[in-house]
C-alpha positions as CSV (number, residue, x, y, z in Angstrom):
1,M,92.5,-229.8,14.6
2,H,90.0,-232.6,14.3
3,R,88.6,-231.1,11.2
4,S,92.0,-230.6,9.7
5,M,92.9,-234.2,10.3
6,G,89.6,-235.3,8.8
7,L,90.4,-233.3,5.7
8,K,93.9,-234.7,5.6
9,Q,92.6,-238.3,5.8
10,K,90.0,-237.6,3.1
11,T,92.7,-236.0,0.9
12,T,95.1,-239.0,1.4
13,S,92.2,-241.4,0.6
14,G,91.2,-239.3,-2.3
15,L,94.7,-239.3,-3.8
16,F,95.1,-243.0,-3.2
17,W,91.9,-244.0,-4.9
18,S,92.1,-241.3,-7.6
19,F,95.5,-242.7,-8.6
20,T,94.3,-246.2,-8.2
21,D,91.6,-245.3,-10.7
22,L,94.3,-243.8,-12.9
23,I,96.6,-246.8,-12.7
24,S,94.0,-249.5,-13.0
25,N,91.6,-247.9,-15.5
26,Q,94.2,-246.1,-17.6
27,G,96.4,-249.2,-17.4
28,I,93.6,-251.3,-18.8
29,Q,92.9,-248.6,-21.4
30,F,96.5,-248.7,-22.3
31,I,96.7,-252.4,-22.7
32,L,93.6,-252.4,-24.8
33,Q,95.0,-249.6,-27.0
34,V,98.1,-251.8,-27.6
35,I,96.0,-254.9,-28.5
36,L,93.6,-253.0,-30.7
37,A,96.4,-251.1,-32.5
38,R,98.0,-254.3,-33.4
39,I,94.7,-255.8,-34.7
40,L,93.0,-252.9,-36.4
41,L,94.1,-250.7,-39.3
42,V,95.6,-247.3,-38.8
43,K,92.7,-245.9,-40.8
44,D,90.2,-247.2,-38.2
45,F,91.7,-244.9,-35.6
46,G,91.6,-242.0,-38.1
47,L,87.9,-242.5,-38.7
48,I,87.2,-242.2,-34.9
49,G,89.5,-239.2,-34.7
50,M,87.5,-237.3,-37.2
51,I,84.3,-237.3,-35.1
52,T,86.0,-237.0,-31.7
53,I,85.4,-233.3,-31.5
54,F,81.7,-233.6,-32.1
55,I,81.2,-236.1,-29.3
56,A,83.4,-234.1,-27.0
57,L,81.5,-230.8,-27.7
58,A,78.1,-232.5,-27.1
59,N,79.3,-233.8,-23.8
60,S,80.6,-230.4,-22.7
61,I,77.3,-228.7,-23.6
62,V,75.3,-231.4,-21.7
63,D,77.3,-230.8,-18.6
64,S,77.0,-227.0,-19.1
65,G,79.5,-226.3,-16.3
66,F,77.0,-227.5,-13.8
67,S,79.3,-230.2,-12.4
68,Q,81.9,-227.8,-11.1
69,V,79.2,-225.5,-9.8
70,L,77.5,-228.3,-7.9
71,I,80.8,-229.4,-6.4
72,R,81.5,-225.9,-5.1
73,E,78.0,-225.3,-3.6
74,P,78.1,-225.6,0.3
75,E,74.6,-227.2,0.5
76,L,72.4,-228.9,-2.1
77,K,68.9,-230.2,-1.9
78,Q,67.0,-233.0,-3.8
79,D,65.3,-230.3,-6.0
80,D,68.7,-229.0,-7.0
81,Y,70.0,-232.4,-8.1
82,S,66.7,-233.2,-10.0
83,T,66.7,-229.9,-11.8
84,V,70.2,-230.4,-13.1
85,F,69.5,-234.0,-14.0
86,F,66.5,-233.3,-16.2
87,F,68.3,-230.4,-17.8
88,N,71.2,-232.6,-18.7
89,L,69.0,-235.3,-20.0
90,S,66.8,-233.1,-22.2
91,L,69.8,-231.3,-23.6
92,A,71.5,-234.7,-24.4
93,V,68.5,-235.9,-26.4
94,G,68.4,-232.7,-28.3
95,L,72.1,-232.8,-29.1
96,Y,71.9,-236.4,-30.2
97,L,69.2,-235.4,-32.8
98,V,71.4,-232.6,-34.0
99,L,74.3,-235.0,-34.5
100,F,72.1,-237.6,-36.1
101,F,70.8,-235.3,-38.8
102,S,74.2,-233.5,-39.3
103,S,76.0,-236.8,-39.9
104,S,75.7,-236.5,-43.7
105,I,77.2,-233.0,-43.7
106,I,80.1,-234.1,-41.5
107,S,80.7,-237.1,-43.6
108,E,81.0,-234.9,-46.8
109,F,83.3,-232.5,-45.0
110,F,85.8,-235.3,-44.4
111,S,85.0,-237.1,-47.6
112,E,84.4,-240.3,-45.6
113,P,81.0,-242.0,-46.3
114,Q,81.4,-244.4,-43.4
115,L,81.1,-241.6,-40.9
116,V,77.4,-241.2,-41.3
117,L,76.4,-244.5,-39.5
118,I,79.4,-244.4,-37.2
119,L,78.5,-240.9,-35.9
120,R,74.8,-241.8,-35.5
121,V,75.6,-244.8,-33.4
122,L,78.5,-243.3,-31.4
123,S,76.5,-240.2,-30.6
124,L,74.2,-242.3,-28.3
125,V,77.0,-242.0,-25.8
126,V,75.9,-238.4,-25.2
127,I,72.6,-239.5,-23.8
128,I,74.2,-242.3,-21.8
129,N,76.7,-239.9,-20.2
130,S,73.9,-237.6,-19.1
131,F,72.6,-240.2,-16.7
132,G,75.9,-240.3,-14.7
133,I,76.7,-236.6,-14.3
134,V,74.8,-235.9,-11.1
135,Q,75.7,-239.3,-9.7
136,R,79.4,-238.6,-10.2
137,V,79.1,-235.1,-8.6
138,M,77.7,-236.7,-5.4
139,L,80.8,-238.9,-5.1
140,V,83.2,-236.1,-5.8
141,R,81.6,-233.8,-3.2
142,N,82.3,-236.6,-0.7
143,I,85.8,-237.1,-2.0
144,D,84.8,-240.7,-2.6
145,F,87.1,-241.8,-5.4
146,K,87.2,-245.4,-4.2
147,T,83.8,-246.1,-5.6
148,Q,84.6,-244.3,-8.9
149,A,87.8,-246.3,-9.2
150,K,85.9,-249.6,-8.8
151,I,83.3,-248.6,-11.3
152,S,85.8,-247.4,-13.8
153,L,87.7,-250.7,-13.4
154,V,84.6,-252.9,-14.1
155,A,83.5,-250.7,-17.0
156,S,87.0,-250.7,-18.6
157,I,87.4,-254.5,-18.3
158,S,84.0,-255.4,-19.6
159,S,84.0,-253.0,-22.6
160,G,87.6,-253.9,-23.4
161,M,87.0,-257.6,-23.6
162,I,84.1,-257.1,-26.0
163,A,86.1,-254.6,-28.1
164,V,89.0,-257.1,-28.5
165,F,86.6,-259.9,-29.4
166,L,84.9,-257.7,-32.1
167,A,88.3,-256.5,-33.4
168,Y,89.6,-260.1,-33.6
169,F,86.6,-261.2,-35.6
170,G,86.9,-258.5,-38.2
171,F,84.5,-255.7,-37.0
172,G,87.1,-253.1,-37.6
173,V,86.2,-249.5,-36.5
174,W,83.0,-250.8,-35.0
175,S,85.0,-252.5,-32.2
176,L,86.1,-248.9,-31.1
177,V,82.6,-247.6,-31.4
178,F,81.0,-250.3,-29.2
179,R,83.9,-250.2,-26.7
180,T,83.0,-246.5,-26.0
181,L,79.3,-247.1,-25.8
182,I,79.6,-250.1,-23.5
183,M,82.1,-248.5,-21.2
184,Q,80.0,-245.4,-20.7
185,F,76.8,-247.4,-20.2
186,M,78.4,-249.6,-17.6
187,S,79.8,-246.5,-15.8
188,A,76.4,-244.7,-15.7
189,F,74.6,-247.8,-14.7
190,L,76.9,-248.7,-11.8
191,L,77.0,-245.1,-10.6
192,S,73.2,-245.1,-10.4
193,L,73.2,-248.5,-8.8
194,H,75.7,-247.5,-6.1
195,N,74.2,-244.1,-5.2
196,M,70.6,-245.4,-5.2
197,W,69.6,-241.8,-6.0
198,K,66.5,-241.1,-8.1
199,P,65.5,-237.8,-9.5
200,T,62.2,-236.2,-8.4
201,L,59.8,-235.1,-11.1
202,I,60.5,-231.5,-10.5
203,F,62.3,-228.6,-12.2
204,R,63.1,-225.5,-10.1
205,Q,63.7,-222.4,-12.2
206,R,65.3,-220.7,-9.3
207,S,67.9,-223.5,-8.9
208,F,68.5,-223.7,-12.7
209,F,69.2,-219.9,-13.1
210,R,71.4,-219.8,-10.0
211,F,73.6,-222.6,-11.3
212,F,73.5,-221.4,-14.9
213,K,74.7,-218.0,-13.9
214,C,78.1,-219.4,-12.9
215,G,77.9,-222.5,-15.1
216,S,77.4,-220.6,-18.3
217,R,80.8,-219.0,-18.1
218,L,82.4,-222.4,-17.4
219,L,80.3,-223.8,-20.3
220,V,81.6,-221.3,-22.8
221,A,85.2,-221.7,-21.5
222,G,84.8,-225.5,-21.6
223,L,83.5,-225.4,-25.2
224,I,86.4,-223.2,-26.3
225,N,88.8,-225.6,-24.6
226,T,87.2,-228.7,-26.0
227,I,87.2,-227.2,-29.5
228,Y,90.9,-226.4,-29.3
229,N,91.9,-229.7,-27.6
230,N,90.3,-231.6,-30.5
231,L,90.9,-229.1,-33.3
232,Y,93.9,-231.0,-34.6
233,F,91.8,-234.0,-35.3
234,V,89.6,-231.8,-37.6
235,I,92.5,-230.1,-39.3
236,I,94.5,-233.2,-39.9
237,G,91.4,-235.1,-41.0
238,R,90.4,-232.3,-43.5
239,F,93.8,-231.2,-44.9
240,F,95.7,-234.5,-44.7
241,S,94.8,-238.2,-45.1
242,T,92.8,-240.5,-42.8
243,L,96.1,-242.5,-42.4
244,D,97.9,-239.4,-41.1
245,L,95.1,-238.8,-38.7
246,G,95.3,-242.4,-37.5
247,Y,99.0,-242.0,-36.7
248,Y,98.3,-238.7,-34.8
249,T,95.3,-240.2,-33.0
250,N,97.2,-243.2,-31.6
251,A,100.2,-240.9,-30.6
252,S,97.7,-238.6,-28.9
253,K,96.0,-241.4,-27.0
254,L,99.3,-242.8,-25.8
255,E,100.4,-239.4,-24.5
256,T,97.0,-238.8,-23.0
257,A,97.2,-242.0,-21.1
258,A,100.0,-240.4,-19.1
259,S,99.5,-236.6,-19.0
260,V,95.8,-236.0,-19.2
261,S,95.0,-239.0,-17.0
262,I,97.3,-237.7,-14.2
263,T,95.9,-234.3,-14.7
264,G,92.4,-235.6,-14.2
265,A,93.4,-237.4,-11.1
266,L,95.1,-234.4,-9.6
267,Q,92.4,-232.0,-10.6
268,R,89.4,-233.9,-9.3
269,V,91.1,-234.4,-5.9
270,S,92.6,-230.9,-5.6
271,Y,89.4,-229.1,-6.5
272,P,87.2,-230.2,-3.6
273,V,90.2,-230.0,-1.2
274,L,91.0,-226.4,-2.3
275,C,87.3,-225.5,-2.0
276,S,87.4,-226.6,1.6
277,M,90.3,-224.2,2.2
278,Q,88.9,-221.2,0.3
279,K,88.1,-219.1,3.5
280,N,91.7,-219.4,4.8
281,E,94.1,-217.5,2.4
282,N,97.3,-218.7,3.9
283,R,96.2,-222.3,4.1
284,L,94.9,-222.1,0.5
285,R,98.2,-220.7,-0.8
286,E,100.3,-223.3,1.1
287,G,98.1,-226.1,-0.1
288,F,98.2,-224.9,-3.7
289,S,102.0,-224.5,-3.7
290,K,102.4,-228.1,-2.4
291,I,100.1,-229.5,-5.0
292,I,101.9,-227.6,-7.8
293,R,105.4,-228.8,-6.6
294,T,104.3,-232.4,-6.2
295,S,102.6,-232.4,-9.6
296,A,105.7,-231.1,-11.3
297,F,107.8,-233.6,-9.4
298,L,105.7,-236.5,-10.6
299,V,104.7,-235.5,-14.1
300,F,107.8,-233.8,-15.5
301,P,110.1,-236.8,-15.3
302,L,107.4,-239.2,-16.6
303,M,106.7,-237.1,-19.8
304,V,110.4,-236.5,-20.5
305,F,111.2,-240.2,-20.0
306,L,108.4,-241.2,-22.4
307,A,109.7,-238.7,-25.1
308,A,113.3,-240.1,-24.6
309,V,112.2,-243.8,-25.1
310,A,109.6,-243.1,-27.8
311,D,111.4,-245.0,-30.5
312,N,111.8,-248.2,-28.6
313,L,108.4,-247.8,-26.8
314,I,106.2,-247.5,-29.9
315,K,108.2,-250.2,-31.8
316,F,107.7,-252.6,-28.8
317,L,104.1,-251.8,-28.1
318,F,102.5,-251.3,-31.5
319,G,104.9,-252.7,-34.1
320,D,106.6,-251.2,-37.1
321,K,103.4,-250.1,-38.8
322,W,103.1,-247.3,-36.2
323,L,106.7,-245.9,-36.4
324,T,105.5,-242.8,-38.3
325,S,103.7,-241.7,-35.1
326,I,107.0,-241.4,-33.1
327,P,107.8,-237.7,-33.6
328,Y,104.1,-236.8,-33.0
329,F,104.3,-238.6,-29.7
330,Q,107.6,-237.0,-28.6
331,I,106.3,-233.4,-29.2
332,L,103.0,-234.2,-27.5
333,C,104.9,-235.4,-24.4
334,I,106.8,-232.0,-24.3
335,A,103.5,-230.2,-24.5
336,G,101.8,-232.5,-22.0
337,M,104.3,-231.8,-19.2
338,L,102.3,-228.7,-18.3
339,Y,98.8,-230.1,-18.5
340,P,98.5,-230.8,-14.8
341,L,99.7,-227.3,-13.9
342,H,97.2,-225.7,-16.3
343,A,94.4,-227.6,-14.6
344,I,95.4,-226.8,-11.0
345,N,95.9,-223.1,-11.8
346,L,92.4,-222.9,-13.3
347,N,91.0,-224.7,-10.3
348,I,91.9,-221.7,-8.2
349,L,89.7,-219.4,-10.3
350,Q,86.8,-221.8,-9.9
351,V,87.5,-222.1,-6.1
352,K,87.3,-218.3,-5.9
353,G,84.1,-218.3,-8.0
354,R,85.8,-216.2,-10.7
355,T,84.3,-217.9,-13.7
356,D,84.4,-214.6,-15.5
357,L,88.2,-214.7,-15.4
358,F,88.2,-218.4,-16.3
359,L,86.3,-217.5,-19.5
360,R,88.5,-214.5,-20.3
361,L,91.6,-216.7,-20.0
362,E,90.2,-219.2,-22.5
363,I,89.4,-216.5,-25.0
364,I,92.9,-214.9,-24.7
365,K,94.7,-218.2,-25.0
366,K,92.6,-219.6,-27.9
367,T,92.9,-216.3,-29.9
368,I,96.6,-216.6,-29.9
369,F,96.3,-220.3,-30.6
370,T,94.1,-219.6,-33.6
371,I,96.5,-217.1,-35.1
372,T,99.5,-219.5,-34.8
373,I,97.5,-222.4,-36.4
374,I,96.5,-220.2,-39.3
375,V,100.1,-219.1,-39.8
376,S,101.4,-222.6,-39.7
377,L,98.8,-223.7,-42.3
378,L,99.7,-220.8,-44.5
379,L,103.4,-221.6,-44.2
380,D,102.6,-225.2,-45.0
381,L,104.6,-226.6,-42.1
382,G,102.9,-230.0,-42.2
383,I,101.7,-232.1,-39.3
384,I,105.0,-231.8,-37.4
385,G,104.8,-228.0,-37.6
386,L,101.2,-228.1,-36.4
387,V,102.1,-230.3,-33.4
388,W,105.0,-228.0,-32.5
389,V,102.6,-225.1,-32.5
390,M,100.6,-227.0,-29.9
391,A,103.6,-227.5,-27.7
392,I,104.6,-223.8,-27.9
393,N,101.1,-222.7,-27.0
394,S,101.0,-225.0,-24.0
395,Y,103.9,-223.1,-22.5
396,F,102.4,-219.7,-23.3
397,A,99.1,-220.8,-21.8
398,Y,100.8,-221.8,-18.6
399,F,102.3,-218.3,-18.3
400,V,98.9,-216.7,-18.8
401,N,97.1,-219.0,-16.3
402,T,99.6,-218.3,-13.6
403,L,99.2,-214.5,-13.9
404,Y,95.5,-214.7,-12.9
405,S,95.8,-217.5,-10.3
406,G,98.7,-215.7,-8.8
407,K,96.6,-212.6,-8.2
408,M,93.9,-214.6,-6.5
409,I,96.1,-216.1,-3.7
410,S,99.3,-213.9,-3.9
411,Y,101.3,-216.7,-5.5
412,S,103.0,-215.0,-8.5
413,F,104.3,-216.6,-11.7
414,R,107.8,-216.0,-10.3
415,D,106.9,-217.9,-7.1
416,Q,105.4,-220.8,-9.1
417,L,108.4,-220.9,-11.5
418,K,110.8,-221.3,-8.5
419,D,108.7,-224.2,-7.4
420,V,108.7,-226.1,-10.7
421,I,112.1,-225.2,-12.2
422,P,114.0,-227.8,-10.2
423,A,111.8,-230.7,-11.4
424,F,111.9,-229.3,-14.9
425,G,115.7,-229.1,-15.1
426,L,116.4,-232.4,-13.4
427,S,113.9,-234.2,-15.6
428,F,115.6,-233.0,-18.8
429,I,119.0,-234.1,-17.5
430,M,117.5,-237.5,-16.8
431,G,115.9,-237.6,-20.2
432,I,119.2,-236.9,-22.0
433,L,120.9,-239.7,-20.1
434,V,118.1,-242.1,-20.8
435,Y,118.1,-241.2,-24.5
436,L,121.9,-241.8,-24.7
437,A,121.6,-245.0,-22.8
438,G,119.3,-246.3,-25.5
439,M,121.7,-245.4,-28.3
440,F,124.6,-247.3,-26.8
441,I,122.7,-250.5,-26.1
442,S,122.5,-252.9,-29.1
443,N,120.4,-255.6,-27.4
444,G,116.6,-256.2,-28.1
445,V,114.0,-253.5,-27.8
446,L,112.6,-254.9,-24.5
447,F,116.0,-255.0,-22.9
448,K,116.7,-251.4,-24.0
449,L,113.4,-250.2,-22.4
450,I,114.2,-252.0,-19.1
451,F,117.7,-250.6,-19.0
452,Q,116.4,-247.1,-19.9
453,L,113.8,-247.3,-17.1
454,F,116.5,-248.3,-14.6
455,I,118.7,-245.4,-15.7
456,G,115.8,-243.0,-15.6
457,I,114.5,-243.9,-12.1
458,T,118.0,-244.1,-10.6
459,T,119.2,-240.9,-12.2
460,Y,116.1,-238.8,-11.1
461,I,116.1,-240.0,-7.5
462,C,119.9,-239.4,-7.2
463,L,119.6,-235.9,-8.7
464,C,116.7,-235.1,-6.4
465,K,118.6,-236.2,-3.3
466,L,121.7,-234.4,-4.5
467,F,119.9,-231.1,-5.0
468,K,117.7,-231.7,-1.9
469,V,114.3,-231.6,-3.7
470,R,111.8,-231.6,-0.8
471,E,109.1,-233.3,-2.9
472,I,110.8,-236.6,-2.3
473,S,109.8,-236.4,1.3
474,I,106.3,-235.2,0.5
475,V,105.7,-238.2,-1.8
476,R,107.3,-240.6,0.6
477,N,105.2,-239.4,3.5
478,L,102.1,-239.6,1.3
479,L,102.9,-243.2,0.4
480,F,103.6,-244.1,4.1
481,S,100.2,-242.5,5.0
482,I,98.5,-244.6,2.4
483,L,100.2,-247.8,3.5
484,K,99.5,-247.1,7.1
485,R,95.9,-246.5,6.3
486,K,95.6,-249.8,4.4
487,E,97.1,-251.9,7.3
């Protein structure tokens, strides 16, 4: 009983600080995005979008799936941490050199000469990030998201202020480059300063091969996932204009601020918590079901609401020069509804140590994704068609994910569908009413948004109470637990 309460308190604390990190850090990132989008050119965001996939791939390779393996290990020694640290660092240096000397080829591929220097400078972030991987793992193992939230806050504010200063004085795309470098440097530095952990000059082959055995599958799966998450940046940058990519990049960042950020918060809390339940099947299934229901209850209405108010939201935040990005943003919101559910379902496979199934899933989903992308390009559906392909594939991927996770804990796709359908249906009813409310109000954009927000919150809460959606009480009790803890 004592152990259960300890886990409950840790989970409550983890959720609180994980979402505090989400709200504060992503809130700051959002504000900075608005400011920078108003100052910079659309093309500046397009240039960064072109090289996003290369930085993301390098970071995935450096991690090599070791983070998830280390979190899952029951016991770790100093030699284990040191081995992973030096592997990450050496790999990061090697990958930086690859990107440095490949920058000319990448620049020619996109027909953008500016990319050579931009990529050579921005790639330094790969080395910087390698210093914080082990440090962050230590905090996650302890479900210590309070420290991570504080560090993220400091890093976001400091890097953001410098980026705005540079953008205001005409540094253009370089303000985005230095923002990323400074933020990651501050994060790695503060993580190291807090943990006071130092690697020992040792590399244990036994530890390395033990971790790599599981981590390699996660690495390949992660690489596949990273490629396809960023593939649209490459396709749009190659087959369309830098301006088109700028519109898509900003729409993607705005959608990511909601869906992917919440996904990360839920995933990093749920993974260590589910790991602690892995020996008790009934408890694991109940915990998983509760996380799925609560995630759908929170994320579905948010994403539908954002899609419904997209016209007014983008006009108010970014100005008329970004109106072309509205349909991209709306479709991405529909796709992003399921991101948290994807992540939580895949967590079960990692909790069970089935990294082989994890990899198999990624191969199946991305094979289908590749075929649909090729078809859409051959049919010349344009950017809108490409983005709709992403949305359709998101729903197909969710179905595939649930088939495997359901077998692991006897929680079938049908069971999961029953848990998420209420939130899904009520969210779309709310979204329709919010959209219609915006059409019938002729006042200013800000007044429309405030009125739509009021309609959205009121409608969703009333519908949930009318249909007796139990997640209201779960969220309410969670908030009470957090408030009681803070007293």
